[in-house]
C-alpha positions in Angstrom: 11.7 27.1 64.9 8.9 29.0 66.6 9.7 32.6 67.8 8.5 31.8 71.3 11.5 31.8 73.7 9.8 30.0 76.6 7.1 27.7 77.1 5.6 25.4 79.7 6.2 21.6 80.1 5.2 19.5 83.0 4.3 22.6 84.7 7.6 24.2 84.4 8.3 27.3 82.5 11.3 26.0 80.2 13.7 28.3 78.4 13.9 26.9 74.7 17.7 27.1 75.0 17.6 24.3 77.6 15.4 22.1 75.3 17.2 22.7 72.0 20.7 22.8 73.3 22.6 20.5 75.7 22.7 20.4 79.5 25.5 18.6 81.5 25.3 17.8 85.3 28.1 17.0 87.3 28.7 15.7 90.6 31.5 16.9 92.9 33.0 14.7 95.2 34.8 11.8 93.4 34.5 13.7 90.1 35.7 17.3 90.3 36.8 17.4 93.9 39.0 14.9 95.7 37.4 14.4 99.3 38.1 11.6 101.4 38.1 11.4 105.4 41.3 9.2 105.1 43.3 12.3 104.3 42.7 13.5 107.8 42.2 10.2 109.8 45.2 8.8 108.3 47.3 11.4 110.3 45.1 11.0 113.4 45.5 7.3 113.6 49.4 7.6 113.0 49.1 5.3 109.8 47.4 2.4 111.7 45.3 1.6 108.5 43.4 -1.3 110.3 42.3 1.2 113.3 41.3 3.9 111.0 39.3 1.5 108.7 37.3 0.2 111.7 36.6 3.7 112.8 35.4 4.7 109.6 33.4 1.6 109.0 31.7 1.3 112.4 31.7 5.0 113.9 31.9 7.8 111.4 30.4 5.7 108.5 29.4 6.8 105.3 25.7 6.2 106.1 26.0 8.6 109.1 27.7 11.1 107.0 25.0 10.8 104.3 22.3 12.1 107.1 24.3 15.2 107.1 24.2 15.5 103.5 20.5 15.1 103.7 20.2 18.0 106.1 20.8 17.0 109.8 23.0 19.2 111.4 26.7 18.5 112.0 26.2 19.3 115.9 23.3 16.7 116.2 25.4 14.0 114.4 28.5 14.7 116.5 26.6 14.6 119.9 24.9 11.3 118.7 28.1 9.6 117.8 29.7 10.8 121.0 26.9 9.4 123.0 27.2 6.0 121.3 31.1 5.8 121.3 32.4 8.0 124.2 35.8 6.2 123.9 36.1 8.1 120.4 35.0 11.5 121.4 38.2 13.1 120.1 38.1 11.3 116.9 34.3 12.0 116.1 34.9 15.8 116.9 37.5 15.9 114.4 35.1 14.8 111.6 33.6 18.2 111.3 36.1 20.1 113.5 38.9 19.5 111.0 36.7 18.6 107.9 38.8 20.9 105.7 41.7 18.4 106.0 39.6 15.8 104.2 39.7 17.9 101.0 42.4 16.6 98.7 42.2 19.3 96.0 40.8 19.4 92.4 40.8 16.5 90.2 42.8 18.3 87.5 42.0 15.8 84.5 38.2 16.2 85.2 38.4 20.0 85.5 40.1 20.2 82.0 37.0 18.2 80.6 34.7 20.6 82.6 36.4 23.6 80.9 36.3 22.0 77.4 32.4 21.6 78.0 32.1 25.1 79.2 34.0 26.6 76.3 31.3 25.1 74.1 28.8 27.1 75.6 26.8 24.3 77.1 24.6 24.9 80.1 26.3 23.5 83.2 24.7 22.4 86.6 25.8 20.6 90.0 23.6 18.1 91.8 25.8 17.2 94.9 25.4 15.3 98.3 27.1 17.8 100.6 26.4 19.1 104.1 25.0 22.7 104.0 27.3 23.5 106.8 30.5 22.4 104.8 29.7 23.4 101.5 30.7 27.2 102.1 34.0 25.9 102.6 34.1 24.4 99.0 32.7 27.5 97.5 35.2 29.6 99.0 38.0 27.3 98.1 37.3 26.4 94.4 36.9 29.1 92.1 35.7 26.9 89.4 32.3 26.4 91.2 31.5 30.0 89.8 31.3 28.5 86.1 28.1 26.7 86.8 24.7 28.0 85.9 23.1 26.4 89.0 24.2 24.1 91.9 21.7 22.1 94.1 23.2 21.2 97.4 21.4 18.0 99.2 22.0 19.5 102.7 20.2 22.7 101.6 17.3 20.8 100.3 16.7 18.2 103.1 17.0 15.2 100.6 20.2 13.4 99.2 20.9 11.3 96.2 20.0 8.7 95.1 16.5 10.0 96.1 14.8 11.1 92.9 13.3 14.2 94.9 16.8 16.0 94.7 17.2 15.5 90.9 13.6 17.1 90.6 14.8 20.0 92.5 17.2 20.6 89.7 14.6 20.1 87.0 12.1 22.3 88.3 14.3 25.2 89.5 16.3 25.5 86.5 13.8 24.2 83.8 15.8 21.4 82.7 14.2 18.6 80.7 15.8 15.2 81.6 16.0 13.7 78.2 18.0 16.8 77.3 20.7 16.4 79.9 23.8 14.4 80.6 24.4 13.5 84.1 27.9 12.2 85.5 28.4 10.9 88.9 30.7 8.4 90.7 28.1 6.4 92.4 26.2 3.6 90.5 23.1 4.2 92.6 23.1 8.0 91.6 23.7 7.2 88.0 20.8 4.6 87.9 18.3 7.1 89.4 19.4 9.6 86.8 18.8 7.1 83.9 15.2 6.3 85.4 14.5 9.8 85.2 15.2 10.0 81.6 18.6 11.7 81.6 21.7 10.3 79.8 23.9 9.2 82.7 27.6 8.0 83.1 29.4 6.5 86.0 32.8 8.5 86.4 36.0 6.2 86.3 38.4 8.5 84.2 38.4 11.8 82.8 39.0 10.3 79.2 35.9 8.0 79.6 33.9 10.9 80.6 35.3 13.1 77.4 34.4 10.2 75.2 30.8 9.9 76.6 30.4 13.6 76.3 31.3 13.6 72.6 28.9 10.9 72.0 26.2 13.1 73.7 26.9 16.1 71.6 28.5 18.2 74.4 31.9 18.1 72.9 33.2 18.1 69.3 
């Protein structure tokens, strides 16, 4: 092996450790952190599942929430929805006013897999769709977020998965070669983008399936 420790590829200075070793990139929500607005709204709707699902499917929708993940402010988002649905003002206000109550906790089985990969000395990163305003809550709550070598938050970058631009932020900021990286996400769209960019990608279903794929990739013995 050359004694050169760094070199340039695709216009990025890359550490040889990142090229010769393994890199694993995690999504957070649905893989390591259990987040679901239903944890809050089930209480607010007093267990009226049909009304709750109508609200989350028509008012505070996943598509609306993704705009905050892509950089729109929570205040702007709330004001817009209140203007459209004044009859739901209180419920809309709760989405970010009581956002922390949507956090269900750590997904323990997945966290154990993360710990195993960490013990192998593998480089660890995060690419997550998350509002820049609410991510500090997660940082303060979950100590394991300090285990990562770098975290890319969509709301801070102004672009969200599955847009390839967010993945390229990861590659360029941390000198990661896609072909040397394993990516895990619970969204098929996000996994497909990672594959198109050259990463080995896995759609998360269970921690055991993830462990098996990481062994096949060479990140676990």
